[in-house]
N, C-alpha and C positions, 0 to 999 in steps of 0.2 A: 456668533448666530442665533438668534431669538429661535428656540427650539419649535419645530410644525406646531407641536401640541399649543403651545400657546397662542402661533398665528388663527389657530383653528377658534379657538375658544374667543378671543377677540372678535374676530369677525362675525362672527355667531352675534354677538351683542349690538352689532351695527343694523341701522335702518337697512330695508331690501334693496332701497335706491342707491343708498350706498354701497353697501357690498357689491353690486351689480359693478359700479364703476370700476371698482379696482379688480373685480374678475377679468375685465374687460383687459385689464394693462395685465393677465398672468400671462406666461408659456401654457400652452398644453399640456405637458407635464405637470405642472401645480396644480392644473386644474382635478386631472387624475388624483394627485395625492391628496387635494382634497376629499374628494370620494373616498379615498381609500380609510382616512379617518375616521369614516363613517358616524360621526355627529349628526344627530335629525335635521337639525335647525340648518346647517349647512347644506346638507342633501338640499333641502326645501330649495335654500336662495339658487342653488349650483341649479334643479330642476328647473327654478321659474328664468332663470335668463334665456333668452330667445337662443344666444349664438350656442349654447352648451348642448339646448336642447337639438338643434341643428345636426350638431359634432356626435353626441350621445346618445340620441333616440330621443324621434317627439311624443311619443306616448309613455305613460310611466313606468308599462310592464317591459320595454323595451331600452328603456332608462334603468332600471333597477337590473338586467342580464350586464348591462355594458358595467355597472356597478360593480357587480359581482366579481366577473373576468376581470377585472381591474385589480379586485382586493385579492383573488388568488393567483394573480401573477405579482403581484410588489411582495405577497408571501412567500412564494417561492425565490423571489429575489433575495432576499433578509437567507430564509433556509439555503440558501446557497451562496451566501456572502459575496452577493452583486450587487455594485453600487445603484444607490436610487439615485440615479441622475439618467438624463437621456442619452442617446446615442449623441454622439459629436455631430457625425453627417446627417442624421434624422433628422422627421420635421414634427417630432415630440418636442423641439426646442422651441419653435414657430407659436406666436398670438393665436387666438381663436382664429380673429378676422381673416388673418394669412391665410389658414389651413384651409377655411372653409372657401374661401376665394380662391384660390388654387386647385387647377384643372389638371386634374390627373383621372386615370382610368378605372380607379375604384374610390367608392366612398369614402369620406374622411375618417367613418367608423371602421371601416376596416383597414384602411390604414394605423390608426391606432393600436388596435388587434394585435397585426402585422408587426409592427415594430417594438410591443410591448413582450410579443414570442420570440423573437427573433436571439436576443440574449441567452434565451432560458434552452432554446433548441440548440446555439451554438454551444453550450456550456456542456447540455448533455450529450452533445453529438463527440465530443473529444474525449469525455468521460469513459463511456461507453467502448468506444474505438481504440483509446489508448492501453484499455486493461480487459483482461478475461474476466468481469465480476459476475456472470451468472455464476461460478459453482461458490461464492461466500453466499448467494442470496439463501436465507430459511425458507423451505417451499413452506414449512409452517404457515407462515406470515405471507407467502409470496407464491402460493400454489403455481401459478404460472409462468415462474420467474421476470424478466427485467423485459419487459413490453417493449415492439419494437416500433422504433423511434419514428418512423417512417408511418407507422399506421395511426398515431395520436394525432389525430385532427384537430380533439375539443381540448379545454383549459383543464375539463377533470382529466382527461387521458396522462397530459405532460404532470400533474399534479403523482397520477400514480406512477408515472415513470420516476419520478421525481424521487420521491417516498423509497420507491426498489433502489435507487442508483445507489443514495444518500445509506442506507440499510446494509447495502453492499458493501459500501467503501469503510463504513463505521466497522464491520465485521473483520477486515480486510488489515485495516488497522491496528487493530486488536489482537490480530495474529502476529503480527509482524513487530508491536510492542511485547507480548508474552514473549514470542520467540526472543528478543531482545534480552529481556528483565532476566529469564532464563540462563541463556548465556553469560552473564554478568556474571551473576549470581553461581553458576559452575565454576568459573576462572575464579572468580575470589575463593571459593572454598576449596578450588584444588589448583595453586598457582606451582605449585612443585611438579605437577606432570603437565600442565594446560598452560596455553599462550594464545597470545592474540593472532590471529591467522597471518594478518602483512608483517610483521614483525620478522628480520629476516635472520637476525641472534638465536638461535638454539640455545637459550640462559635466560633463568630468571628475569623479568627486569624487576628495578627497585622500586617502579613505582606503578605496579599492579592497582595501586589503588585509584589511582590517578584514571586508570584503563576503565576501571571497572565502573567510576564517577558518571565519567563520559559515554559508555555505555546507555546507562539509567537514564541520562538526560536525552540522550536521542530517543528512548522507549519512552518517554514521558513525553518528548514532541510530536509520536505516534499517534498517541492516547488523544490528542485534542484533533480530531474530524475535520478535515476543512474540505469543503467537496472540490473545490474551487483551486487549490493549491496541491503539491507535493512537496514533500522532504526528502533533501537530497543528506545522503550521510554518506559515507565513506563503507561505513557498517553494511549497508546492503547496497552499494556502489559496486559492489564484484560479485563476482560469481563465488564464491569461496564462504563458508561459513564462517562468523566472525572469531569464533573460537576453535583453537586445535591442537591433538598433543605434540608434548614435544620429540624428536628424533629419538630420543633418549628412552624417553618412557614408553614409547611402540613397540622398541627393539626389545626393553627388557620384559614390558608385557607377552613378546613373541616368545622370549626365551621360558619364561615360566611358566606360558600356553603348553608349551614342548613338553616341559620337565615333568609336568603333574598330570599329563594326557586328558587334557579338560575338554579336549575337541575329538580324542577316539571315542570310537564308537561303542567300545566298554569303559563305562563313565569309574571303573577301577583297573588301577593301571599299576605296574612297577613302575618306579621312578626309578632304578639304577641302588638303591638302597635299602631297596625289600622292603620298602613302606608302602601302599597302598592307599587311597585317596577315594573318599567316595565326595561330590560334588553335587550340590542341589539340583534340583531342573530348574530353577531361575536364571542358577548361573551357567549352565548349561546351553540354556537358551540365548544369553548375553554373549557368550564365550560364539555362538553359531554365528549373531549377526555382527560382531568384529570380524571374525575370520574370513566373512561371506563376504564384506563390506572394503576389505583392504585392497583389493586388486583395483577398484574403484576409487580409490582415495590416495592409496601410495603406491611406486614403483616398488620393487626389493631387485637388488643386483644381485646375480646368481654369481656361486665363488668362479672366478676366472675369466667372468663374463663384463665385467666394470667398465674397460675399451670400446669394447663393442656397444654397450650400450650407453652409455656415457652422452653421447651426442645425440639421441634422443630424447633425453628424460633430462640434461641438464641446459643451461642457460649459455652466456659466453662466460659468464665466472666460473661457471663448474656447481653455480649453487642448483639444489636439486629443486624443481618443479612440483608444485603438486597438483592431480590429477584437478581438472576443473570441470564444474556442470556444467552445461554449458549445451544452448541450443546452436551456434554456430560452429563446435566442435564439427570435428569428423565420424563418423558412425563407426565406421571399422578400419581406421587408422589411417595414415596419409597417403596410403599406395593408391586410393578408392573416393570415388569422389560420391559417394552415397552418402546423404545429409538427411536425417532423421527431423522431425516439424514438432517434436514435444523434446523437452528438457529431459538431458541423461547423462550420464557419468561415462566421461573417456579418459582414452592414456594420455601420459605425459607427450607434450612436445614442446618445440622449443619456441618460446615466447616470452613478448616482457609482461612485467605485471600490468601496462597498458590496455594488455591485449586480451587480458583478463576483467578489462571493468566493462560493466555492462554500460551500453549506450546511454547516454543522458536522457533519451525521450522516453526510459524504461526505466528510470533508476529509482528504488526506493517504491515499487508500486505492490508488491509484494514480500512474502518473507523467503528466504532462502528455502529451499528443498527440505523437505519434512525428513527423508532418508538420511541426511546428513546428521540433523537432530537429534535421530535415535540412536547413530553408529556411537555417535560419540557420549549421550547417555549409556550407552553397554558399556563403551570404552571405559569407562570413569570407575563403571559400578565392580567390573570383570578386575581394573588395575587393581583398587583396593581389595578384593575379594585376595586374589592372587599375592600382592603384599604383606597379609597377615600371615598367608599360606607360608610364603616365605620366611618369615620372622619366625612363625613357629616351629617351623621343619630345623631351621638354624637352631635355637633356643635347645632344641628337643635331641640334636645331632649329638 
């Protein structure tokens, strides 16, 4: 197909009478594209065409306003990734004479503006109401946040709304990408204590490098913000954070935490061998995050209570289920009907992994809860600290 720029350049070289004959054979949409190219000679040819004047504005001022609106709409089409083609059932694919002869309740110019606006309006409606984008808006750039779509009556209003939505979505995808990069690096550096959350096996996989590579590949895709599309990914298709400790690593950390009295009120505590350990305040802080968060991530079996609790925390195969961060979960347990509107952490429940999958309509549209990321970071720091402390104590024994 010949580039549109070449078409405009060639049209500008033709005599006005011949150019008018060509314009008569064009669709309304193609005439609008000529205005969008904004070549002075082409604009003059279009303005001097009687049918175009009747359609786009009799006087030069109205014609200029129409051209500016067309250029703004087409600019938003490109910004949003919308195709530069008329709607299938629209009137912009008609010829000039047909649209002018069409008896309608509104002028032809109003029909053009309405059909140009509809794809933009529909796209913004889908984007705004499919996600909570407001919290991703930088108020220093957009002090009033995201404008209300129903109050955007002018092209300028829609341009402002488009800019705000695109800005918010770029921020959202950056946070999602950064979180996945972070999780991949943490898994790569700590494969002995961390695993991919969806892996049922409680042992290190031989292909950890491949998993990390896939996670980074997905993170790269998130970096390429597309206002119109969403990225589906298994890592953000579940309510789980993509990386989690092995059960053995968690059990070891809890044993060391108790042994060295790291969560006791007194930071210096006898460990049974009459040696006392003073822990840095930063480690104490990480320990508090880990211990306080454990009830929301894991269920521990009290001694002798396994059979009582087994049915409420395992699936049909006896596999222990992680706690789930989900707005669909029960707030106070299965015995109540209370449900919260905001995401939170809840206790285990009997469910398949499919029940912990985010609905397709909401998949991959925001990062996992930051509390899980903070908990995992503290877990790794605390584990490595206690691991060194254990080795030092063993060597010194």
